[in-house]
N, C-alpha and C positions, 0 to 999 in steps of 0.2 A: 390297361384297365385295371389289372390284377395288382399292380405295383401301386396304383393309386388307392386302391381299396385298403392294402396291407398299410400304407401309409397313414391313412385315417385311422384305421384300427389302433396303430401304434401311438398316434397324437392323443386319441380319446383316452387310451390307457394311461399315458403319462399325465394328461390333466385330471383323470380321476385319481391317479396315486398321488398327486400334490393336494387335491382337495380333502383326501382322507387324511393326509399328513397334517393339513392345517385344522381339519376338525378335531383331530384326536392328538393335539400337540401336547396337551397336559398329561395324558395318559403315556405318551412316549418319553416325556421327562421322568414321570414316576418310574417307568421300567428302567431307565438309564440309571437313575439314582439307586435303584435296588440291585443293579449290576455291579455299581462301583462300590457300594457299601454292602458287603456280604453279611453284616452282623444284623441286618434287617430281616424281619420274619418272612419265610418263605410262603408262598400262596399256591393253591392249587391251580390248575388252569381254568376251572369253572369259575372260580372266585375272581380271577384276572379279567375273565371275559365279561363277568357280571358287572365289574366295578369300572372296566372301561368302556361300558354301555354299548359295545359293539354288536349289532344285530343286523340281520337282513333289511327289517323294516326301517332302521335308522339310515342305512346307505340310501334306500329307496326314497326316503323322506328328503335327504340331502340333493338328490337328482332333480326334485321338483322345481328347483331355481331355476334350471335351463330354460323352461317353457315361459314364454313371457304370458302374462294373463292380467286381465281385468278384474275389478271388485265385482262386476255383474256375473263374469263367467265363474268367478269363485262363489258367488252366492247360489247361481243355479246347480253347480256341482255339488255344494254343501247340501244344498236341500234335496237332490237326488241320493245323496249318502244317506241321509236321515231316512228317507223313505225306503231305503234298502235295510235299515236297522244298523246302520254304523254312524255312531255319534260322538265317537271319539275325537278328540282336538287333532290328532295326528292322521286321520282318515283322507283328509283333503290332500295332505302331503304325499301320502302313500299313493293316492290315486294318480296325482301329476308325475310322481316318480316312477311309476309303473308305465307312463306313457313314454318315458324315455328309455327305460330299461328293456321293455318288451321288444320294440324296434331293433335294438342293438343286438339283443339275444337272436331274433330271427335272421338279422343280416349276417350274424356269425354262423349260424346253423346252414345258411345258403352257402356260405363261403367255404365251411367246412366239408359240405357234402358235394360240393363242385356242381350243384345245380345251375349256377348262374353263369355257366361258360358260353352258352349259345347267345343270349341276349342280355349280358350283364346288368345293364342301365336299367331296362324296364324290370327286371326280376327283382333288383335289389330296391328300387323305387316302391314296388308292388308290396314286398316284404316289410319294409319300414313303414308303409302307409296302413297295412293291416295291423301291424304292431301297435302304431299309434292309436288306431280306433278299437282294437281289441279290448283295453280296459272299459271303454263306453260300452260295448256290447254285452261284456260280463256284467257291469253294473245295471244295465236294464234288464237283463234276465233276473239277476237278484232281486230287482224292484217288483217284477212279475211274480216271482215266487212267493214274496212277502204278501203282496197283495192278494194272491189266492189263499193263502193262508188266513188272512184277516176275513176275507169273504166266508172262508169255510168255518170259521169259528164264532161268526157274529150270531146265527140263530141260538147257538147254546148260551152264549152269553145274555142274549136277551130273555131266555127263559129263566135263567137263574136270576137276572134282575127283577124280573115278575115275581117271583117267588121270595125274593128278599123283601121287596117293597110291600107285598100283600101281607108278609109277617110283621110289619110294623116299622122297617127301616126307612130312612129318608134315601133319596138318590145318592147322595154323596157316600152314606155308610153302605149302600147296597153295591156300588161300584167297587168300594174297596174291598168288600167280602167277596166279590165276584172274581177279583183279581187274585185273592188269596186261595180260592177254591178251584180255579181252573187253570193255574200256572202251569201245571204239568201237561194238560190235555191240550191247551192252546196258549202257548207261551207268547205267540207274536201279538195277539190281540190284547192279552193281558199287560203286556210290557207297555203297550199305547195306553191302555186304561190306568195303569199306575201313574204314567205322566200326568194324566188328567188329575188324579188324586192329589199328586204333589204340587200341581199348580194351584189347585184349590186350597191346600194347607198354607200356601204361600199367600193366600189373600187374594187371588184373582177370581173375577165374577165367573159364575158357573157356565153361563153361556159363552163367555169369551174361551174358556178351556176346552169345552166341546167343539167349538168352531176351530181352535188350533188344532184339534185331533183330526178333523176333517182335511184341513189344509196340509198337515203333516203327512197323511197318508194316502191323500188322493184316490180314495175308492168311493165309488158311487153309492153304494149300500150304506157306508158310513155318514156320508153327506146327506143322505135322505134322514138317516137316524137322527142326526144333529138337528137338521130342520124341524123335525118331528118334536124333538125333546124341547127345542127353543119355542116353538109355537105352543106347546103344552104348558110350560111354564108362563108364557105371557098371557095365554087366555083361561088358566086356572082349570083345566081339564085333568081327569084322572091320568097320571103317568102310568100306571099299571095296565089299564085298558089300552092306552095308546102303543105301549110296548108289545102287548100280546098281539094286537092287529098287525103292527109292523113286522112281528116275528112270522106271523101266518103268511104276510104279503111275501117275505123274503123266502120262505119254503115253497110258496108257488111259483115265484120265479126261478128258483133253483129246479123244481121241475120241468118248468117249461124251457129251461136251457138244455137240460138233458134230453128232453125230447126234440129240440131243435137240432143237437148234436146227432142224435139218433137218424133224423131224417137227412141230415146231410152225407151220412154214411155211403148212401147209395150212389150218390153223385161222385164220391171220393174213390169208389171202387172201379169206375170207369177208367181211371189212368193205369192202375195195374193191370186190369182185364186187356186193354189194348196193347200195353207194351210187352207184357210177359205171357199171359194164356193165351191169347189169340194167335201170334205167332207159332208157338208150339202146336196148337191145335191145327193150324193150316199145315205145318210141317207133317204131322202124323196122318192127316187125312189125305193131303195132295202128293205126299212124298212117293208113295207107290205108284200112283197113277202117272206121276211125271217120268219115273224110272220106266214104267212099261211103255210110255209113249216114246220116249227117247230110244229104246230098243227096237221098236218098230220102225222108226224114221232111219235108223242105222241100216235096218235089214232092207228096206225099200231103196236107200242109196247104194247099198252095195250091188243090188240087182242091176 
């Protein structure tokens, strides 16, 4: 089994080396030309690396071609990356490349540590499976963190929107001013609102821009805000009053959520009490009694 694993790793390294040579063939030709013609200008190591375009993200992007995927899967993955705040064109390639690189790294670590000697097949399969799923778990965690930041900054954004609208600004101008003022305090939600401002400048309808915000972030409080704004625009009600009422509602919901988490604390404390505190308490209370009883029984048996 060890020989098969070594052969697999060697074949993979050969294929990877051939791929790197194909991807960076022009850069290799330039290097050979520089060696053959010494009159050419010498370059520093950092300049050579930057001009060759070699980077870890570039290697990972090329590895993504190994995984077969459909357009629907790519669309779902790209939507998740956008929700996590990664909008670059290479983000999807890095994600699928990590699905290839991380399993190989875990398999190499298992082989180097000798952990897979007892049951090599199951251990290597488990390591590669966990490595394949690890980027998805990490991405889900990043999405939850960003959504929590959006929920945390929404009441402050609403308060500043109300102040700007009551000062005489329109909703579009108030949104732009809010993104400028709160960019350091709440960068996540200001980034999303800045996209709304750019879409409105491009000529898209205001309702469509706010709906795209709700779809892009997938946060319930933002969905409620978008529906409130769209209804306020359709029925002609005051946007400032609507936003103030919605902000108060969000703060009430936040207080209720904190109270709910506090109420759950007593139930969550049951498990550490049963697993850690009660056994120690039983040992302290019943230990001396058990020792005394065992000594008494030994004395009776000796008689």
